[in-house]
C-alpha positions as CSV (number, residue, x, y, z in Angstrom):
1,M,0.0,-0.2,0.1
2,S,2.8,2.6,0.7
3,H,4.3,2.3,-2.6
4,T,0.7,3.5,-4.2
5,T,0.4,6.4,-1.3
6,I,3.7,8.0,-2.0
7,A,2.6,7.9,-5.7
8,E,-0.3,9.5,-5.6
9,L,1.1,12.0,-2.8
10,I,4.2,12.7,-5.6
11,A,1.8,13.1,-8.4
12,R,-1.0,15.3,-6.2
13,S,2.0,17.6,-5.1
14,N,3.3,18.1,-8.4
15,R,-0.2,18.7,-10.0
16,L,-0.8,21.3,-6.9
17,G,2.8,22.9,-7.0
18,S,3.4,23.4,-10.6
19,D,0.3,25.8,-11.3
20,P,1.1,29.4,-9.4
21,K,-2.7,30.0,-8.7
22,N,-2.3,27.0,-5.9
23,T,0.9,27.8,-4.3
24,N,4.0,29.8,-4.5
25,Y,7.7,28.5,-5.0
26,A,8.5,25.8,-2.5
27,G,5.6,27.0,-0.2
28,G,2.7,24.7,1.3
29,N,3.2,21.3,2.0
30,T,1.3,17.7,1.2
31,S,1.1,14.8,3.2
32,A,-0.4,11.0,3.4
33,K,-1.1,8.7,5.7
34,G,-1.0,5.2,5.4
35,A,0.6,1.7,6.7
36,G,4.1,0.5,6.4
37,I,6.4,-2.3,7.6
38,D,8.5,-1.4,10.8
39,P,12.1,-2.4,9.6
40,A,13.3,-3.7,12.9
41,T,10.3,-5.8,13.9
42,G,8.6,-6.7,10.2
43,G,5.6,-5.8,11.7
44,P,2.9,-3.2,10.4
45,V,3.2,0.4,11.6
46,D,1.0,3.2,10.4
47,L,3.1,6.3,8.9
48,M,3.1,9.6,7.5
49,W,4.6,10.6,4.5
50,V,5.1,15.0,4.3
51,K,7.0,17.2,2.3
52,G,10.3,17.9,3.9
53,S,11.8,21.3,5.0
54,G,12.9,23.8,2.1
55,G,11.4,21.2,-1.2
56,D,9.4,22.6,-3.5
57,L,6.1,20.8,-4.5
58,G,5.8,21.0,-8.2
59,T,9.4,19.5,-8.5
60,L,8.8,17.4,-5.3
61,T,10.5,13.4,-5.4
62,E,10.3,10.8,-2.8
63,Q,13.5,11.9,-1.6
64,G,11.9,15.5,-0.6
65,L,9.6,13.6,1.6
66,A,10.0,13.2,5.5
67,V,8.8,9.8,6.8
68,L,7.2,9.8,10.6
69,R,5.3,7.1,12.3
70,L,1.9,8.3,13.4
71,D,1.6,7.0,16.7
72,R,5.1,8.6,17.8
73,L,4.0,12.1,16.3
74,R,0.7,11.9,17.9
75,G,2.3,10.8,21.1
76,L,3.9,14.1,21.2
77,T,0.4,16.0,22.6
78,E,1.2,14.0,25.8
79,V,4.7,15.8,26.3
80,Y,3.5,18.9,24.5
81,P,5.0,21.7,26.9
82,G,2.7,24.5,25.8
83,L,3.1,27.4,23.8
84,D,6.0,28.9,25.1
85,R,7.8,26.3,24.7
86,E,6.4,24.9,21.6
87,D,9.7,25.4,19.6
88,E,11.0,22.4,21.7
89,M,8.8,20.1,19.5
90,V,10.6,20.5,16.4
91,A,13.9,18.8,18.1
92,A,11.2,16.2,19.3
93,L,10.3,15.6,15.6
94,D,13.5,13.7,15.1
95,Y,12.3,10.9,17.5
96,T,9.4,10.0,15.5
97,L,10.9,9.6,12.3
98,H,10.6,6.0,10.7
99,G,13.7,4.2,9.7
100,R,16.0,6.7,8.2
101,G,13.8,9.3,8.2
102,G,14.2,11.0,4.5
103,A,14.1,14.6,4.5
104,A,13.9,17.1,7.4
105,P,10.8,17.5,9.1
106,S,9.3,21.2,8.6
107,I,7.6,23.3,10.9
108,D,4.0,22.2,9.7
109,T,4.6,18.5,10.1
110,A,2.3,18.5,13.3
111,M,-0.4,20.3,11.0
112,H,-0.2,17.0,8.7
113,G,0.2,14.5,11.5
114,L,-2.5,15.9,14.1
115,V,-5.4,16.2,11.7
116,E,-7.6,13.4,11.4
117,A,-7.4,12.6,7.8
118,A,-5.6,10.4,5.2
119,H,-4.3,13.2,3.3
120,V,-3.9,17.1,3.8
121,D,-2.9,19.8,1.8
122,H,-1.5,23.1,3.3
123,L,-0.9,25.7,0.2
124,H,-0.3,29.5,-0.2
125,P,-2.7,30.5,-3.2
126,D,-3.1,33.9,-3.9
127,S,-6.8,34.0,-3.5
128,G,-6.7,32.4,-0.1
129,I,-4.1,34.6,1.4
130,A,-6.3,37.4,-0.1
131,L,-9.1,36.3,1.7
132,A,-6.9,35.5,5.0
133,T,-5.5,39.0,4.9
134,A,-9.0,40.6,4.2
135,A,-10.0,43.0,7.0
136,D,-13.4,41.2,7.7
137,G,-11.9,37.8,6.8
138,P,-13.8,35.8,9.3
139,E,-17.5,37.1,7.6
140,L,-16.4,36.8,4.1
141,T,-15.1,33.1,4.9
142,R,-18.9,32.3,6.0
143,K,-20.1,34.2,3.3
144,I,-18.2,32.5,0.6
145,F,-18.0,28.8,2.4
146,G,-20.6,28.3,4.8
147,D,-19.3,25.7,7.1
148,R,-17.7,23.8,4.5
149,V,-14.2,26.3,5.3
150,I,-13.7,27.3,9.0
151,W,-11.8,30.6,9.7
152,V,-8.5,30.3,12.2
153,P,-7.2,33.4,13.3
154,W,-3.5,33.9,13.0
155,R,-0.9,31.7,14.5
156,R,2.4,31.2,13.8
157,P,3.1,28.1,12.3
158,G,4.0,25.1,14.6
159,F,2.8,22.3,17.1
160,Q,-0.1,24.7,18.6
161,L,-1.5,25.5,15.0
162,G,-1.4,21.7,14.6
163,L,-3.3,21.4,17.8
164,D,-6.2,23.6,17.0
165,I,-6.8,22.6,13.4
166,A,-7.2,19.3,14.5
167,E,-9.7,20.2,16.9
168,I,-11.4,22.2,14.2
169,R,-11.6,18.9,11.8
170,K,-12.9,17.1,15.0
171,S,-15.5,19.8,16.1
172,N,-16.6,20.4,12.6
173,P,-17.0,17.0,10.3
174,Q,-18.7,18.7,7.4
175,A,-15.6,20.6,7.2
176,I,-13.3,20.4,4.1
177,G,-10.7,22.7,5.1
178,V,-9.6,26.3,7.0
179,I,-8.5,29.5,5.8
180,L,-5.9,30.4,8.1
181,G,-6.0,34.1,9.2
182,G,-2.8,36.0,7.7
183,H,-1.3,32.9,6.1
184,G,-3.0,30.7,3.3
185,I,-5.1,27.4,3.6
186,T,-5.1,24.0,4.7
187,A,-7.6,21.1,3.3
188,W,-8.1,17.3,3.7
189,G,-9.5,14.3,2.3
190,E,-9.8,10.9,3.0
191,T,-8.3,10.1,-0.3
192,S,-5.3,11.9,-2.4
193,D,-8.2,13.0,-5.1
194,E,-10.5,14.2,-2.3
195,A,-7.7,16.2,-0.6
196,E,-6.9,17.8,-4.0
197,A,-10.5,18.4,-5.2
198,H,-11.2,20.0,-1.7
199,S,-7.9,22.2,-2.0
200,L,-8.8,23.4,-5.5
201,E,-12.6,24.2,-4.4
202,I,-11.4,26.6,-2.1
203,I,-9.0,28.3,-4.0
204,E,-11.4,28.4,-7.1
205,S,-14.3,29.5,-4.7
206,A,-12.3,32.2,-3.5
207,Q,-10.8,33.3,-6.8
208,R,-14.4,33.4,-8.5
209,F,-15.6,35.4,-5.4
210,I,-13.1,38.1,-5.8
211,E,-13.8,38.1,-9.5
212,E,-17.4,38.6,-9.4
213,N,-17.8,40.6,-6.1
214,G,-14.3,42.3,-6.4
215,R,-15.0,46.6,-7.0
216,P,-12.7,48.0,-10.3
217,A,-9.6,49.8,-9.7
218,P,-8.6,48.1,-6.4
219,F,-5.5,50.0,-6.0
220,G,-7.0,53.2,-6.5
221,P,-7.3,55.7,-9.3
222,A,-4.3,55.9,-11.8
223,L,-1.2,58.6,-10.4
224,P,-0.4,61.1,-12.9
225,G,3.0,60.6,-14.0
226,Y,3.2,57.0,-12.8
227,A,2.3,55.2,-15.7
228,P,4.6,52.7,-17.4
229,L,7.3,53.8,-19.5
230,P,7.2,52.6,-23.4
231,V,9.1,48.9,-23.4
232,D,12.4,50.3,-24.8
233,Q,12.4,53.0,-22.4
234,R,11.8,51.3,-19.0
235,R,14.2,48.4,-19.9
236,A,17.0,51.1,-20.7
237,K,16.4,52.9,-17.6
238,A,16.4,49.4,-15.7
239,A,19.8,48.6,-17.2
240,A,21.5,52.0,-16.2
241,L,19.8,52.0,-12.7
242,A,20.8,48.3,-12.1
243,P,24.7,48.8,-11.2
244,F,24.0,51.6,-8.8
245,L,21.0,49.7,-7.0
246,R,22.9,46.9,-6.5
247,G,26.0,48.9,-5.0
248,L,23.2,50.3,-2.6
249,V,21.6,46.9,-1.4
250,S,25.3,45.3,-1.6
251,T,25.9,47.3,1.7
252,D,25.8,44.6,4.2
253,R,26.8,41.9,2.1
254,P,27.1,41.3,-1.9
255,Q,23.8,40.8,-3.4
256,V,22.4,39.3,-7.0
257,G,19.7,40.6,-8.5
258,H,16.6,40.3,-10.6
259,F,14.3,42.4,-12.5
260,T,11.2,42.2,-14.0
261,D,8.8,44.5,-15.8
262,A,5.6,42.3,-15.4
263,E,2.4,44.0,-16.0
264,S,1.0,43.7,-12.8
265,V,4.1,45.3,-11.1
266,L,3.9,48.3,-13.6
267,E,-0.1,48.3,-12.7
268,F,0.5,48.5,-8.9
269,L,3.4,51.4,-9.0
270,A,0.8,53.3,-11.2
271,A,-1.8,53.6,-8.6
272,T,-2.6,56.0,-6.1
273,Q,-2.4,53.3,-3.3
274,H,0.8,51.7,-3.7
275,P,2.9,53.5,-1.5
276,R,-0.2,52.6,1.4
277,L,-0.2,49.1,0.5
278,A,3.8,48.5,-0.1
279,A,4.3,50.4,3.7
280,L,2.0,47.7,5.1
281,G,4.1,44.8,3.9
282,T,3.7,41.1,2.9
283,S,1.9,38.8,5.4
284,C,2.4,35.2,4.7
285,P,5.6,34.0,6.0
286,D,6.7,32.7,3.0
287,H,6.4,35.9,1.5
288,F,8.1,38.0,3.8
289,L,10.6,35.7,4.9
290,R,12.3,36.5,1.2
291,T,10.9,39.9,0.5
292,K,11.6,41.2,4.0
293,V,8.9,43.0,5.7
294,K,8.3,45.6,3.1
295,P,10.1,46.9,0.0
296,L,12.0,49.9,-0.8
297,V,9.6,52.0,-3.2
298,L,10.8,55.2,-5.2
299,D,8.5,57.9,-5.1
300,L,9.4,59.9,-8.2
301,P,7.5,59.8,-11.6
302,A,8.3,57.8,-14.1
303,A,10.2,60.5,-16.3
304,A,12.5,61.2,-13.6
305,S,16.1,61.5,-14.7
306,L,18.9,59.1,-13.9
307,T,20.6,61.6,-11.6
308,E,17.3,62.5,-9.8
309,C,16.5,58.8,-9.3
310,R,20.2,57.9,-8.1
311,A,20.0,60.9,-5.6
312,R,16.5,59.9,-4.2
313,L,17.3,56.0,-3.9
314,T,20.5,57.1,-2.0
315,E,18.4,58.7,0.4
316,L,15.7,56.7,0.3
317,H,18.3,53.6,1.2
318,E,19.8,55.2,4.0
319,S,15.8,55.7,5.3
320,Y,14.8,52.3,4.9
321,R,18.1,51.0,6.6
322,E,17.2,53.6,10.1
323,D,14.0,52.2,9.8
324,Y,14.6,48.5,9.4
325,R,17.1,48.6,12.1
326,A,14.6,50.5,14.3
327,Y,11.9,47.7,13.5
328,Y,14.6,45.4,14.9
329,E,15.3,46.9,17.8
330,R,11.5,47.3,18.9
331,H,10.9,43.8,19.0
332,A,14.5,41.8,19.7
333,T,15.1,40.3,22.8
334,A,17.9,39.1,24.8
335,D,18.0,35.6,22.6
336,S,16.6,37.1,19.3
337,P,19.6,36.3,16.6
338,A,21.8,39.5,15.4
339,M,20.3,41.6,12.8
340,R,21.0,40.0,9.5
341,G,21.2,42.9,7.4
342,A,19.3,46.2,6.9
343,D,18.9,46.6,3.1
344,P,16.0,45.7,1.3
345,A,15.6,42.6,-0.9
346,I,13.0,44.2,-2.9
347,V,12.9,48.0,-4.5
348,L,10.1,49.1,-7.0
349,I,10.6,51.7,-9.6
350,P,7.9,53.6,-11.0
351,G,7.4,52.9,-14.7
352,V,10.4,50.5,-14.8
353,G,9.8,47.6,-12.7
354,M,11.1,45.5,-9.8
355,F,14.5,44.9,-8.9
356,S,14.5,41.6,-6.3
357,Y,18.1,40.6,-4.4
358,G,19.4,37.6,-2.6
359,K,22.5,35.4,-2.1
360,D,22.6,33.9,-5.6
361,K,19.9,34.4,-8.8
362,Q,17.7,31.9,-7.9
363,T,17.0,33.4,-4.4
364,A,16.5,36.9,-5.7
365,R,14.4,35.4,-8.5
366,V,12.0,33.6,-6.2
367,A,11.8,36.9,-3.9
368,G,10.6,39.0,-6.9
369,E,8.0,36.2,-7.6
370,F,6.9,36.2,-3.9
371,Y,6.2,39.7,-4.2
372,L,4.2,39.4,-7.4
373,N,2.1,37.2,-5.1
374,A,1.9,39.6,-2.4
375,I,0.6,42.2,-5.3
376,N,-1.9,39.7,-6.3
377,V,-2.7,39.2,-2.7
378,M,-3.3,43.0,-2.1
379,R,-5.0,43.4,-5.2
380,G,-7.4,40.6,-4.0
381,A,-7.9,41.6,-0.4
382,E,-8.7,45.4,-1.4
383,S,-10.9,44.3,-4.1
384,I,-13.5,42.5,-1.6
385,S,-12.5,44.1,1.8
386,R,-9.6,45.8,3.2
387,Y,-5.7,44.6,3.2
388,A,-4.7,44.1,6.8
389,P,-1.6,41.5,7.3
390,I,-0.6,40.4,10.2
391,D,1.4,42.8,12.2
392,E,4.9,43.8,12.3
393,A,5.7,42.2,15.7
394,E,4.6,38.8,14.6
395,K,6.6,39.0,11.3
396,F,9.6,39.7,13.6
397,R,9.0,36.4,15.6
398,I,8.8,34.6,12.1
399,E,11.8,36.4,10.8
400,Y,14.1,36.4,13.7
401,W,12.7,33.0,15.0
402,A,15.2,30.8,16.4
403,L,14.2,27.8,14.2
404,E,14.8,29.9,11.2
405,E,18.1,30.8,12.3
406,A,19.2,27.3,12.6
407,K,17.8,26.4,9.5
408,L,20.0,29.0,7.8
409,A,23.1,27.7,9.9
410,R,22.4,24.5,7.9
411,M,22.8,25.7,4.6
412,P,26.2,25.0,3.0
413,A,29.2,27.1,2.8
414,P,29.0,29.6,-0.2
415,K,31.5,28.9,-3.1
416,P,34.5,31.1,-3.7
417,L,32.8,33.3,-6.5
418,A,29.2,33.1,-4.9
419,T,27.5,36.6,-5.8
420,R,30.0,37.4,-8.3
421,I,28.6,38.1,-12.1
422,A,31.1,37.5,-14.6
423,L,30.5,38.4,-18.6
424,V,33.0,36.6,-20.9
425,T,33.5,37.1,-24.4
426,G,34.3,34.8,-27.0
427,A,32.7,32.2,-24.7
428,A,31.3,29.7,-27.3
429,S,34.1,28.0,-27.6
430,G,38.0,27.6,-26.7
431,I,39.5,29.0,-23.7
432,G,36.2,31.6,-23.4
433,K,33.8,28.3,-22.6
434,A,36.6,26.9,-20.4
435,I,36.7,30.1,-18.3
436,A,33.0,30.5,-18.2
437,Q,32.7,26.9,-17.2
438,R,35.4,27.3,-14.3
439,L,33.8,30.6,-13.1
440,A,30.1,29.3,-12.9
441,A,31.6,25.8,-11.1
442,E,32.9,28.1,-8.6
443,G,29.6,29.9,-8.1
444,A,29.3,33.1,-10.3
445,C,26.7,33.5,-12.2
446,V,27.7,34.1,-16.1
447,V,26.8,35.6,-19.1
448,I,28.1,33.7,-22.4
449,A,29.1,36.6,-25.1
450,D,29.9,35.6,-28.4
451,L,29.2,36.2,-32.2
452,D,27.3,33.2,-32.6
453,G,24.5,33.5,-30.0
454,E,22.7,30.3,-31.0
455,E,26.3,28.8,-29.8
456,A,26.6,30.9,-26.6
457,A,22.9,29.9,-25.7
458,A,23.9,26.6,-26.1
459,V,27.2,26.7,-23.9
460,A,25.1,28.4,-21.6
461,A,22.7,25.6,-21.4
462,E,25.2,23.2,-20.7
463,I,26.6,25.1,-18.0
464,G,23.0,25.2,-16.0
465,T,19.6,27.0,-15.8
466,A,19.3,30.8,-16.6
467,D,19.8,31.2,-12.8
468,I,23.3,30.4,-13.5
469,A,24.4,31.4,-17.0
470,I,22.7,33.0,-20.0
471,G,23.9,33.2,-23.4
472,V,23.8,36.2,-25.4
473,S,25.1,37.1,-29.1
474,A,27.5,40.1,-29.3
475,D,29.7,41.4,-31.9
476,V,32.5,43.3,-29.9
477,T,33.8,45.3,-32.8
478,D,29.9,47.1,-32.9
479,E,29.4,49.6,-29.5
480,A,26.1,49.3,-29.4
481,Q,25.9,45.5,-29.3
482,V,28.6,45.6,-26.8
483,Q,26.6,47.9,-24.7
484,A,23.6,45.5,-24.8
485,A,25.5,43.0,-23.8
486,V,26.6,44.5,-20.4
487,D,22.9,45.7,-20.1
488,A,21.4,42.2,-20.6
489,C,24.1,40.9,-17.5
490,V,22.9,43.8,-15.5
491,L,19.4,42.9,-16.2
492,A,19.7,39.2,-15.7
493,F,21.9,39.5,-12.4
494,G,21.4,42.8,-11.2
495,G,25.0,44.0,-11.9
496,I,28.4,43.0,-13.2
497,D,31.7,42.2,-11.3
498,I,34.2,40.0,-13.6
499,V,34.8,41.1,-17.2
500,V,36.9,38.7,-19.5
501,N,38.3,40.2,-22.9
502,N,38.8,37.0,-24.5
503,A,37.1,37.2,-28.4
504,G,39.5,36.9,-30.6
505,L,40.4,35.7,-34.1
506,S,43.9,34.9,-35.6
507,L,45.8,35.9,-39.2
508,S,48.8,34.2,-40.0
509,K,50.6,36.1,-42.7
510,S,53.7,37.8,-43.4
511,L,54.1,41.4,-43.7
512,L,54.1,41.7,-47.1
513,E,51.2,39.3,-47.3
514,T,49.0,41.3,-44.7
515,T,46.5,43.5,-46.2
516,A,45.2,46.8,-44.2
517,A,41.9,45.0,-44.0
518,D,43.8,42.2,-42.2
519,W,45.1,44.6,-40.2
520,D,42.2,46.4,-39.3
521,L,39.7,43.3,-38.9
522,Q,42.6,41.7,-36.4
523,H,42.5,45.3,-34.4
524,N,38.8,45.8,-34.4
525,V,38.2,42.6,-32.8
526,M,40.5,42.2,-30.3
527,A,42.1,45.8,-29.6
528,R,39.1,47.6,-30.3
529,G,36.6,44.9,-28.8
530,S,38.4,44.8,-25.7
531,F,38.8,48.7,-25.4
532,L,34.6,48.9,-26.0
533,M,34.1,46.1,-23.7
534,S,36.2,47.3,-21.0
535,K,34.7,50.9,-21.2
536,A,31.0,49.8,-21.0
537,A,31.7,47.5,-18.4
538,A,33.9,49.9,-16.4
539,K,31.1,52.6,-16.4
540,A,28.9,49.7,-14.6
541,L,31.4,48.6,-12.2
542,I,32.2,52.2,-11.1
543,D,28.5,53.0,-10.8
544,Q,28.2,49.9,-8.6
545,R,30.9,50.7,-6.4
546,L,32.1,47.3,-5.7
547,G,35.5,47.1,-7.4
548,G,35.5,44.2,-9.9
549,D,38.2,42.4,-12.0
550,I,39.0,43.0,-15.8
551,I,40.8,40.3,-17.4
552,Y,42.6,40.3,-20.7
553,I,43.4,37.2,-22.6
554,S,46.3,38.5,-24.1
555,S,49.1,35.9,-25.5
556,K,53.1,35.3,-25.1
557,N,52.8,37.0,-28.4
558,S,52.5,40.0,-26.6
559,V,55.8,40.0,-26.1
560,F,57.4,37.4,-28.4
561,A,58.1,37.8,-31.7
562,G,57.6,35.2,-34.1
563,P,57.6,35.0,-38.0
564,N,54.4,35.7,-39.9
565,N,52.5,36.9,-36.9
566,I,52.5,40.8,-37.5
567,A,48.6,41.8,-37.2
568,Y,47.9,39.3,-34.4
569,S,50.8,39.8,-32.5
570,A,50.8,43.7,-32.8
571,T,47.4,43.8,-31.3
572,K,47.8,41.3,-28.7
573,A,50.9,43.8,-27.6
574,D,47.9,46.5,-27.5
575,Q,45.9,44.4,-25.1
576,A,48.5,43.9,-23.0
577,H,49.4,47.6,-22.8
578,Q,45.4,48.4,-22.4
579,V,45.8,46.1,-19.1
580,R,48.6,48.4,-17.6
581,L,46.8,51.4,-18.8
582,L,43.5,50.4,-17.1
583,A,45.2,49.3,-13.8
584,A,46.4,52.9,-13.5
585,E,43.3,54.6,-14.3
586,L,40.4,52.1,-12.3
587,G,42.4,51.3,-9.0
588,E,40.9,54.2,-7.4
589,H,37.3,52.3,-7.9
590,G,39.1,48.9,-6.9
591,I,39.1,47.7,-9.9
592,K,41.4,45.1,-10.7
593,V,42.8,44.6,-14.3
594,N,45.1,41.8,-15.3
595,G,46.2,40.1,-18.2
596,I,47.1,36.4,-18.9
597,N,49.5,35.2,-21.4
598,P,48.9,31.7,-22.9
599,D,51.0,30.2,-25.4
600,G,49.2,28.6,-28.4
601,V,46.0,26.5,-26.8
602,V,45.3,24.4,-29.9
603,R,42.9,21.7,-28.4
604,G,39.0,23.2,-28.2
605,S,40.2,26.2,-29.7
606,G,37.6,27.8,-32.2
607,I,40.6,30.1,-33.6
608,F,42.9,26.9,-34.5
609,A,40.2,24.8,-36.1
610,G,39.0,28.3,-37.9
611,G,42.2,28.0,-40.0
612,W,44.9,29.4,-37.9
613,G,46.2,26.2,-37.0
614,A,46.8,25.0,-40.5
615,Q,48.6,28.4,-41.1
616,R,50.9,28.1,-37.7
617,A,51.7,24.2,-38.8
618,A,52.9,25.7,-42.3
619,V,55.2,28.0,-40.9
620,Y,56.7,25.7,-38.4
621,G,57.0,22.8,-41.1
622,V,54.9,20.3,-39.0
623,E,51.4,18.5,-39.2
624,E,48.5,20.5,-38.1
625,S,47.5,17.5,-35.8
626,G,50.9,17.6,-34.1
627,L,51.0,21.4,-33.3
628,G,49.9,21.1,-29.8
629,R,52.7,18.9,-29.3
630,Y,55.0,21.2,-31.2
631,Y,54.2,23.7,-29.2
632,A,54.7,21.4,-25.6
633,Q,58.2,20.4,-26.9
634,R,59.3,24.0,-27.1
635,T,58.4,24.9,-23.7
636,L,60.6,24.4,-20.8
637,L,58.1,21.8,-18.9
638,K,57.1,20.3,-22.4
639,R,53.9,20.6,-21.4
640,E,50.6,21.1,-23.8
641,V,48.6,23.9,-22.9
642,L,44.8,23.9,-22.4
643,P,41.8,25.9,-22.4
644,E,41.3,24.8,-18.9
645,H,44.8,25.7,-17.8
646,V,44.2,29.3,-18.9
647,A,40.8,29.3,-17.1
648,N,42.5,28.5,-13.9
649,A,44.5,31.6,-13.9
650,A,41.5,33.4,-14.8
651,F,39.9,32.1,-11.5
652,A,42.8,32.7,-9.8
653,L,42.9,36.4,-10.5
654,C,39.5,37.0,-9.5
655,S,39.7,34.8,-6.3
656,A,40.0,36.0,-2.6
657,D,43.9,35.1,-3.0
658,F,44.5,37.9,-5.3
659,T,42.9,40.9,-3.8
660,H,46.1,43.1,-4.0
661,T,47.0,42.1,-7.3
662,T,46.5,44.5,-10.3
663,G,48.3,45.2,-13.2
664,L,49.6,41.9,-13.6
665,H,50.3,39.6,-17.0
666,V,50.4,35.9,-15.7
667,P,52.4,33.4,-17.9
668,V,50.2,30.4,-19.2
669,D,52.8,29.0,-21.7
670,A,54.4,25.9,-19.8
671,G,57.7,27.9,-19.9
672,V,58.8,30.2,-23.0
673,A,62.2,32.1,-21.8
674,A,61.7,34.3,-24.8
675,A,58.4,35.1,-23.3
676,F,59.8,36.2,-20.1
677,L,58.1,39.2,-18.9
678,R,61.0,41.9,-18.1
């Protein structure tokens, strides 16, 4: 029976969790009770399977379930020490686990185990939370559902809430579920299908009531001057503001960002009531744990200049930090965790959209999605009543809950480049691809920029999801395309920290064979391209005020004079001196500029595969297939240089071990004495 029960639970969870109208990402939990076998005695035992802490219903698998013995779980009611000590029950749950227990039980486990129903769903639907945060939520619940759904006043998730719901279920056998004040919904059934049907009935009935009875313009009339800018204008303004904003919200610690100009955000910000509603903050614990208690809202019209926006955002950010510190001090007790940081997680810009922030791209994106949920909740509550979230004292109890602090402490240590954002040119193959892969493996978000946009997208997909890497098409000789690549980077990830000038090509010709067009092409791609990318990136880096790294993939040929290589080597020398010039100029902004001088990298190289390899092999009188071995034998170490060796140097230069190094050229050539720096 247990296999069927688990399969039904997983299928139900995935169906409910994959539809955003039912619950937010990683929000809510589902459970099923059934018979199992005691691994010690071989006898039957009643079990409960419930989504574990931190999992997501839409992608839940069996590995994400906590498995508990029902008799032991319900036996905890006999030792429950009362509301003042209910947090102790979380540790007690570990002693109710069956076998190895599966995933860690969540704070909502008691709600599922104590309710006398075989299947229980706890969800955070926008329509349900709109009802749960309506000022007259109890009356509306009775009006919509009669006695089929019961109102439960706000209570922090935990053992006592599980007892409360269990008593409601016992006293109201006709009920199919409850509305949890300020929070969400819980529904149940004797079969998996029945529980799912009851959950959907509550969600859809609440939504239908809002649609049929809600007043128009729930956010109030339009606010003059706050209408959305045209798409191109608002995205250009967002890209121009993104680095500056990231610098502000990284005052306490570096953050990664996400931008959205979703219609619901723009509609909210264009209405007169958005300042009042935003100040009230979010209500559902899942929301404000990710969005903080309230956002920072720019109080300027859409047409405000960038200068005006930056000046006002600076003022508002300082006010936000002071307000957050005051909020912490109002509610903190002697045993409260230390304040985690006073920067906002959500920044709203009228006419433009929403920026959200977190320790990585996924966290930032999800924070934005949660605030979209909050906007939907406010719309629903204001349509049928008045939005009335839980008070800030309760929010503080959740945000600085010892259990939440313990959960944060269990998170794995960040990777070396966590929170850093890199843009690598010519990254669809060879050295650039290897560098992008290495930086991503070390925790960075990466933009793969390449002349071949399809290949760039393919490499990004190899590396990971769009939360880790994206691909963009960029001709580095075109100033507009270079700026567009930087804009894409700051809109995708909030800013930029590392730029790798790697895009290049090679023409192996003698002086007399080299045409002016050859010379111009070689210099346009590498000398001009590196200059344009460094200039566009430096503007963002300076605006961001977080320092950063610019790395040039130069060549041993920047200092080594070889035959039939005039255009290529001269261009590499140009790049090498750009490193020195920019290191001298950008140091005052904390921006390090360094170069890497590889020997010929044959394997995996798009340049060598495109004809350069055959040309250089002809110069040296060897077979093209043996060119890598030829290069290796002329080095001091007799080792062939591969793309990953250059990637190692790139990582080292932007790692914590090289914080005081700028203007350096690192040879990655296995030892070419003629190319020694002097």
